N, C-alpha and C positions, 0 to 999 in steps of 0.2 A: 583223647576227643573224639566221640563216635562221628565219622562223615557219613552223611546221607546222602547219595548220589541219585534223584528222584529222574534223571532224564535215562539212567538203567537200569533203577529199582535195585540198588543194591547199596548195600551198608558196609563199611568199612570199619573194622577196631584194629587195635594195636598192641601188642603184646609183647613183653620186654624181659629178658632173662637178663638177671642180675645178680652177683656176687663176686667173691675175691677173686683173685687172680689166679686162676687155672685150676676152678674149683669145678670145671665138667660143661660152662652154659656153650662152648662152642659144640661140644660134643653132642650135648641134646640135640641143638638145630640139625647138626649133620644126620644124627640117626631119623629124625623126623623128617629131613629131605630126602634121607634115602630109602624110605620105607614105600616100596611096591605100591602099599595100600593108597598112598596119599595120591591122588589126582588132580587136576587142574592148578597145578601150582607154577606160580613163574619163577624166571633166573634168580639164581642164589648170587648176592652181590657181596663181595669181602674187600675188606677195608684193614691191612695189617700193621700191626705196629710191633713194637721190637719184641714181646713174646707173647702175644695174644693177637685176637683180630676181632673186628665188628661184622658182624655176619647180618645180613639181609634178605627175605623173600617171602612171599605172601602165596596165600592158597584159598580156594572156594571148596571147603568142605561138603560133601553134597548131604552126609547124616543131618548137618544142620537144618535142613529145609529153607523156611522162609521166615521172615519175622515182619509183621505187619504187612505180610505180600512183598517184603524185599530178601533178595539174596544174602547173603553175609560173606565177605571175605574179610581173612583174618591176615595182620601183618606180623610177622617175627623176626625181634631183632636180640642181639646180645649185646652188649657192652664191654669193653678192655675192663679189666678189674684191678690191675696196678694203680695204686693212689694217683699217679702222677699223669694218670690220662682223665681226672676228674672233668672237665670242660668236654670232654666228649659226651660223656656219661649223661651230664645234665642236658646236652644237646638231643640226645638220644630219647631220654626220659620224656620229653616235651609232645606233649599230646596223648601220653599214654595212658590206655583205658585197663589194664592189667597188667601186674606184676609178678612174676615167679624167681621169689630168692632163689637161689642153688647156695647151700651151704656143703661146704667139706667135712664130712663126718671125722674125720681123724683129728685124736686129742689135739695134736700140736697147732691146729688151726681153730682153738677155741677165740682167741682173740682176734685173728683174720675176720672169721665169722661175725663177731660184734660189731667191730670197725665199720666191715661193709655193711650192716645192717644200718647203723646210724647214718651213714653215709646215703645210702637211700632214701632214708626220711626227711634228711636234709635236703638233697638234691629234689627230691617229690615236692616238699613244699617251698622251695625257689620257685620253682614252675607251677606256683600254684595250684597245686593237688594235694588234696586231703589225705595223707598216710592210711587213716584209721577207716575211710570210706573207699578207696580204690582195690579193686578186686587185686588179694594177693594169696597167693600159693607158696608154701615152705617144700622145696624139695631137698631132703638129706639125701646127698650123694655120696659115691664111694663108699658105699656099708660090705661092699666085696672084699675092702682091705683091713688087712688087721690094725691092732691099735685103734678101733674107732669108738666112739662116745654111743651110749645108748642111747635110743629115742629120748628116754624119760630126761637123761643127760642135757641131752641137748633142745629139747622143751623147757627144762629148767632156766637156762640161761638166755635161750632166743626168745621164749615167751612169744608163741605164735599164736596164741588165744584160740579165738574161735576159726583162726583160717586154716582151710585144711593142710594138711601135712602127709607129703610120701615120700617113701623110704625107695631109695634107686640106687642103680650101678650103672650109668648112664653108657658106660665105655663098653657095656655088654648089651647094651638097650634094654633092660629093665626098670621100668618106673616110667620111661621117658615119654609114652603116651598117655600113660596116666595120669602124669604130671600136667600135659598141655590140656586133657580133656576137661580136668578140673579147675585149670585158671579160663578157660575158654567158658565153661558152667557159670563160673564167678561174675565173669562180664555180662553173658547175657541175663544172669539174674539182676544184676545190676540196671540193665536196660528194662527188665520187665518191672522193676520197681521204680522206677525214672529218679535212682538214686544220684543227686550231684554231687560230683567229687571235687567240685572247684573250691579254692580257697578264696573268697571275696574281700574280707575284712583284713586278713595278715598281710604285710609289705612283704616282699621280697627280701629273703636275705642277700646280706652283701657278698658276693663273689670273692674266694679266694685268691690270694697274690701267688698266680700261675708259677712266676718266676721263682719260687721258693719251694724246694723239693722235700723239705721236711719232712719226718713222718714216713717217709719209706722207710720199711724194715724188710729182712728176710722173711718174716713171716708173713706180713702184710702183703707181698707178692705171690706166696704161695712157691713152692718147689719149681725153681727154674726148668722150662723145656732145655732152652740152649744155654742161656746166660741170664744173668739176673745179677747187674751190676748196685752197690748200695752207694756208691758215691760219681762224681764227674768221672768221666775215664780222662785217664791221664793222655796231655797232649802226645802225640807222637813225635820221635826222635827228629830234629832239623833234616830236612833233605833239599838238596838243589831246588832251585823253584822251576819247574816244567813251563814251558810255555803254555797259555792256558788253552784250553780244550772246551768248545762250545759244546754245550750240553742240549741234548735233543730232546723237549720235553714229550712224555708219551703224552696219547689221547688220557683225558679225563674220562674214567667210565662214571661220574656222575654227571659230565655237564651237560647232558641233553637226557637225564632221568627225570620222570615225573610220574606221577600216583598215577595218570590216565595209565588204564589198563592196555591200550593199542600203542601205546610207545614202550611199557614195559616189554609187550609181548617182541617187540622190533629187534630187541637186545638180542645180538648172537654171542657173547664171550661168556661162557659158562666156566669160570674157576675152579669149578669141583665136577667137573664134566669126566676127568680122570683121575682125580685122585679120591672121590667117592665113591666105595664100593656099596654097591646095590645090598641091602641088610632083608638078611632073612623076617619075615613076619615074627616081630618080639613076643618074646614070651610075656603071658600075665600073669604073674605069683600070685594074684586075689582078684577078686571079681571088684568090680567100680561099677556105681551106679550112672549110666550114661547121661551125664547133663545134656547133649543136646536133644532127648526125648522130649523135655517141656517145650510145649510151645510159647513163646514169649511175644510180649506186644509192647510197642514203644510208644512213648508219647512225641507223634510227630507233629513237629513244630516248623511252620515256614522261615525260611531264612529270605534276608530281603538282600537288596543288593550290596546292601552297606557291609552287612556282615559276611559275605561270600568273598567281598573284595578285600576285606581285612584278612580271611584265610587265606587267599591267595599270595597276599603278601608276605605273611608269615611262613607260606611252603616256600615263596623263593629266598627268603631270608636261610631257612634251613638248609636248602639246596647250595647257595651261597658258601654260608661255615663249611660244609663238608668239602666243597671244590678248594676252598683255600687251604682246610686240614690235609686232605690230600696231596694238593700240590707240594705243600710244605715237606710232607713225609716223603715224597717222591725226590724233592731236591735234597734233603738228607740222604737218602739211600746213595743217590750218584756220589753227594762228598765223600762219603763215606769208602764206598769202591774205589776212589780214585786214591785215595789215601793208601789203601789196602794194597792197590798195583802199585804203587813208588815204594812199599817196605821191603 
């Protein structure tokens, strides 16, 4: 959902990177964030899961110029790809204006790509977003690896239709910027044509039972970075019960975060300050039309107070959900660390 802030003459659009586990979504955002050509970017926020991370940062690309006299700010998100983080994916997709579907080109990931694409369409409908109208770009990643499907074979089973397709090797920085530009160009084109991507008549689908972890397969989670357990972990051997240790709760990095630019700039913790190397300007294997050269115009509708209050309440619910998820993850990490220390 495009947000228009008339007070500072700014439009904010949201772009989400989606795909199966370990397909290269995080690598895409790290390469974009580390690009020295990218200016006016905010802090990168990271929320880690067992084998993946949810990342977020925003930036204001100067080459976009203005739309209807207003500057454009782009928010970039990734989602965890493993099937048992479906609730997080639903939450991150809320209010998305565009999606980059990152498909793993390896032949062994055929089924995982299809399952993730179907999951994307389902979660878009749950969020009342029409998957046939939203700006969607397909990135065929890991083209530098052996045993990959051809572009024609991937088109045959993913059926991107008229949506743009970009070949990439994200780990080398190839195709990363081209994918982002194509996606933002699709979003701006929707704004120019006043495309309404909302689903009004179709009711939201029932949420799945998140207590069940059925359907988790080795293929659906991708190749593990560290470890990937298909079954619930076996309970540790019995040990003498130690005295309860008080757990010090860490400060929640999402506790004071809001979409207001001045508060985002006030955050000082940068989880990628020392981990992300500055990337060299990425090679462009082929020329792409610059989607930012199009001067778009939007239909500027005034928002009454009730609509703004509804938007504010929705935003606060999202922040509360993220805080609860992060707190639960920290408590789980502390419990596991204590068990390991006692072994």
